[in-house]
C-alpha positions as CSV (number, residue, x, y, z in Angstrom):
1,M,50.3,-7.6,46.0
2,N,51.9,-9.5,43.0
3,R,54.7,-7.8,40.7
4,N,52.4,-6.9,37.6
5,R,49.9,-5.3,40.2
6,H,52.9,-3.3,41.6
7,I,54.2,-2.2,38.0
8,A,50.6,-1.2,37.2
9,T,50.3,0.6,40.2
10,A,53.7,2.7,39.9
11,F,53.0,3.5,36.1
12,D,49.6,5.0,37.1
13,R,50.9,7.1,39.8
14,D,53.7,8.3,37.8
15,L,50.9,8.9,34.8
16,E,49.1,10.9,36.9
17,T,51.7,13.0,38.1
18,I,52.7,13.9,34.6
19,Q,49.1,14.5,33.6
20,A,49.1,17.1,36.7
21,Q,51.8,19.0,34.9
22,V,49.8,19.3,31.9
23,V,46.7,20.8,33.4
24,K,49.5,23.1,35.2
25,M,50.8,24.0,32.1
26,G,47.2,24.2,30.1
27,G,46.0,26.7,33.4
28,M,49.4,28.5,32.3
29,V,49.2,28.8,28.6
30,E,45.5,30.3,29.3
31,A,46.5,33.0,31.5
32,A,49.3,33.9,29.0
33,I,46.1,34.0,26.3
34,A,44.4,36.1,28.7
35,D,47.0,38.6,29.5
36,A,48.2,39.5,25.8
37,S,45.1,39.8,25.1
38,A,44.2,42.2,27.2
39,A,47.7,43.6,27.6
40,L,47.0,44.2,23.7
41,E,43.8,45.8,24.2
42,G,45.3,48.1,27.2
43,R,48.1,48.8,25.3
44,D,49.6,47.6,28.5
45,E,53.6,46.9,27.7
46,D,54.4,46.2,31.5
47,L,51.7,43.2,31.0
48,A,53.1,42.5,27.4
49,E,56.4,41.9,28.7
50,Q,55.4,39.7,31.8
51,V,53.6,37.7,29.1
52,R,57.1,37.0,27.4
53,R,59.0,36.4,30.3
54,R,56.4,33.3,31.8
55,D,57.1,31.8,28.3
56,R,60.1,30.5,29.4
57,A,57.9,28.6,32.1
58,I,55.8,27.3,29.7
59,D,58.9,26.1,27.8
60,A,60.7,24.4,30.6
61,L,57.5,22.5,31.9
62,E,57.3,20.8,28.7
63,A,60.5,20.0,28.3
64,Q,59.9,18.3,32.0
65,I,57.1,16.8,31.0
66,N,58.8,15.1,28.3
67,E,61.6,13.8,30.2
68,D,59.2,12.7,32.5
69,A,57.4,10.6,30.0
70,A,60.7,9.3,28.5
71,R,61.5,8.1,31.8
72,L,58.0,6.4,32.7
73,I,58.4,4.6,28.8
74,A,62.0,3.3,30.0
75,R,61.0,2.0,33.7
76,R,57.5,0.8,33.1
77,A,57.6,-0.8,29.9
78,P,53.9,0.4,29.4
79,T,51.7,-2.3,27.1
80,A,49.9,-0.6,24.2
81,T,47.1,1.2,26.1
82,D,49.1,2.4,28.4
83,L,51.5,3.5,26.0
84,R,49.3,5.5,24.1
85,M,48.1,7.6,27.1
86,V,51.8,8.5,27.4
87,L,52.3,9.4,23.8
88,A,48.8,11.6,24.2
89,V,50.5,13.5,27.0
90,I,53.9,14.5,24.8
91,K,51.5,15.7,21.8
92,I,49.3,17.7,24.1
93,S,52.2,19.3,26.3
94,A,53.8,20.0,22.4
95,A,50.5,21.4,21.3
96,L,50.2,23.6,24.4
97,E,53.6,25.0,23.9
98,R,52.7,26.2,20.6
99,V,49.4,27.9,22.1
100,G,52.0,29.7,24.8
101,D,54.1,30.7,21.6
102,Y,51.4,32.3,19.7
103,A,50.2,34.5,23.0
104,K,54.0,35.5,23.3
105,N,54.1,36.7,20.1
106,M,50.6,38.8,20.6
107,A,52.7,40.2,23.6
108,K,55.6,41.0,21.4
109,R,53.5,43.2,19.2
110,T,51.6,44.9,22.1
111,P,54.9,47.5,21.8
112,V,54.5,48.0,18.2
113,L,51.2,48.4,17.9
114,S,51.0,50.9,20.9
115,Q,52.8,53.5,18.5
116,L,50.3,52.8,15.6
117,P,46.9,54.5,15.0
118,V,44.2,52.4,17.1
119,I,42.0,50.5,14.7
120,D,38.2,50.6,15.8
121,G,37.1,47.4,17.4
122,A,40.1,45.3,16.4
123,A,41.6,44.5,19.9
124,M,38.1,44.0,21.5
125,A,37.4,41.7,18.3
126,L,40.6,39.7,18.9
127,R,39.6,39.3,22.4
128,R,36.7,37.8,21.8
129,M,38.5,35.6,19.5
130,N,40.9,34.7,21.9
131,Q,38.3,34.0,24.4
132,S,37.0,31.7,22.1
133,V,40.2,29.4,21.7
134,S,40.8,29.8,25.4
135,R,37.3,28.0,25.8
136,M,38.3,25.6,23.7
137,L,41.3,24.7,25.0
138,Q,40.1,24.5,28.7
139,D,37.4,22.2,27.3
140,A,40.1,19.7,25.1
141,L,41.8,19.9,28.7
142,D,38.7,18.9,31.0
143,A,38.0,16.1,28.1
144,Y,41.2,14.9,28.5
145,I,41.2,14.4,32.1
146,R,37.8,13.1,32.0
147,R,38.7,10.9,28.8
148,D,35.3,12.4,27.5
149,A,35.3,11.8,23.6
150,R,31.6,13.7,23.5
151,L,33.1,16.9,24.8
152,A,36.2,16.7,22.6
153,E,34.1,16.1,19.9
154,D,32.2,19.5,20.9
155,V,35.6,21.4,20.8
156,R,36.6,19.8,17.2
157,L,33.3,21.4,15.9
158,R,34.0,24.5,17.4
159,D,37.1,25.2,15.5
160,L,34.9,26.3,13.0
161,E,33.5,29.6,14.8
162,V,37.4,30.6,15.6
163,D,37.9,30.1,11.4
164,Q,34.8,32.3,10.9
165,M,35.9,34.5,13.2
166,Y,39.0,35.2,11.7
167,N,38.0,35.5,8.3
168,A,35.6,38.1,9.4
169,L,38.3,40.1,11.1
170,F,40.3,39.5,7.5
171,R,37.7,41.6,5.7
172,E,37.8,44.3,8.3
173,F,41.6,44.6,8.1
174,L,41.0,45.2,4.3
175,T,38.4,47.5,4.5
176,H,40.5,49.9,6.9
177,M,43.5,49.3,4.9
178,M,41.2,50.2,1.6
179,E,39.5,53.5,3.4
180,D,42.9,54.9,4.7
181,P,46.5,53.8,3.9
182,R,48.0,55.2,7.2
183,N,46.3,51.7,8.7
184,I,48.1,49.6,6.5
185,T,51.1,48.8,9.0
186,A,48.9,48.4,12.1
187,C,46.4,46.0,10.0
188,M,49.2,43.8,9.2
189,H,50.0,43.3,12.7
190,L,46.9,42.6,13.8
191,H,46.1,40.2,11.0
192,F,49.2,38.6,11.8
193,L,47.9,38.2,15.4
194,A,44.6,36.8,14.4
195,K,45.9,34.2,12.1
196,N,48.4,33.1,15.4
197,T,45.0,33.2,17.3
198,E,43.1,30.6,14.5
199,R,46.0,28.4,14.8
200,M,45.7,28.4,18.8
201,G,42.2,26.9,17.8
202,D,44.0,24.2,15.6
203,H,46.0,23.3,18.6
204,A,43.1,23.0,20.8
205,T,41.4,20.8,18.3
206,S,44.6,18.8,18.1
207,I,44.5,18.2,21.7
208,A,40.8,17.5,21.7
209,E,41.2,14.9,18.6
210,Q,44.1,13.2,20.9
211,V,41.0,12.2,23.4
212,I,39.0,11.0,21.1
213,Y,41.6,8.7,19.7
214,L,43.0,7.7,23.5
215,V,39.2,7.1,24.2
216,T,38.1,5.4,21.0
217,G,41.1,4.2,19.8
218,R,40.8,5.9,16.6
219,M,41.9,9.4,15.3
220,P,38.5,10.9,13.9
221,D,37.5,9.6,10.4
222,D,36.1,12.8,8.8
223,A,37.9,16.0,8.7
224,R,37.8,18.4,10.5
225,P,35.1,21.3,9.8
226,K,37.1,24.7,8.2
227,S,35.7,27.3,6.9
228,D,36.9,28.8,3.9
229,S,39.8,30.9,4.8
230,V,41.6,34.0,3.5
231,Q,45.3,34.4,3.6
232,M,47.8,36.9,4.1
233,A,51.5,35.6,4.9
234,A,51.9,35.1,8.8
235,P,55.3,34.1,10.0
236,A,55.7,30.9,12.0
237,P,55.2,31.0,16.2
238,G,58.7,32.0,16.3
239,G,58.9,34.4,14.0
240,G,57.7,38.4,14.6
């Protein structure tokens, strides 16, 4: 085996190890979304606390991926194509970490919402929205592993559905607040969570766009489809 072939094989092996970490991280984030949603719907403060604690492991895994990716670049001197794959890994893990933060924020609000009036149908609607985002995330990661640009484009288009669900929820919250001012505090918290979920969809879409770039060498030319969005102030993922 010549030296170049040996270096290529070592690079592939190291990259596979990092990609396995990304897949593991994706599974942890998907579990965080599901558990945070279940905790909110069931007003389960213990489960919410588990989600918050597990976010530290997600953050640690992202840091490990970044460290391993930097070491891979330094040791293997990758070609332009290989470097694109490594940079995609870094961007994908960063997107996953942000989604994990949004799931943690949902968990952080569960104890507060447990003390407030129940808004009929809100938790179930948020669960459906979270499930849609979780499927987008899962498909985006599958597209990454399989280098499937068509599946990635499908994920990208589905972001519009999440935007539409968010807009519908926003209008429902406005209706509840106008009907009874006692609902205002709960609806503001729930809107924050709906907006966070909409942003999760944006990050899943960003992962899909990284896949398209990996496969085709170009980012999508057209702006991703977005529904006309209605807004109330929502803090960044670290807030709340």
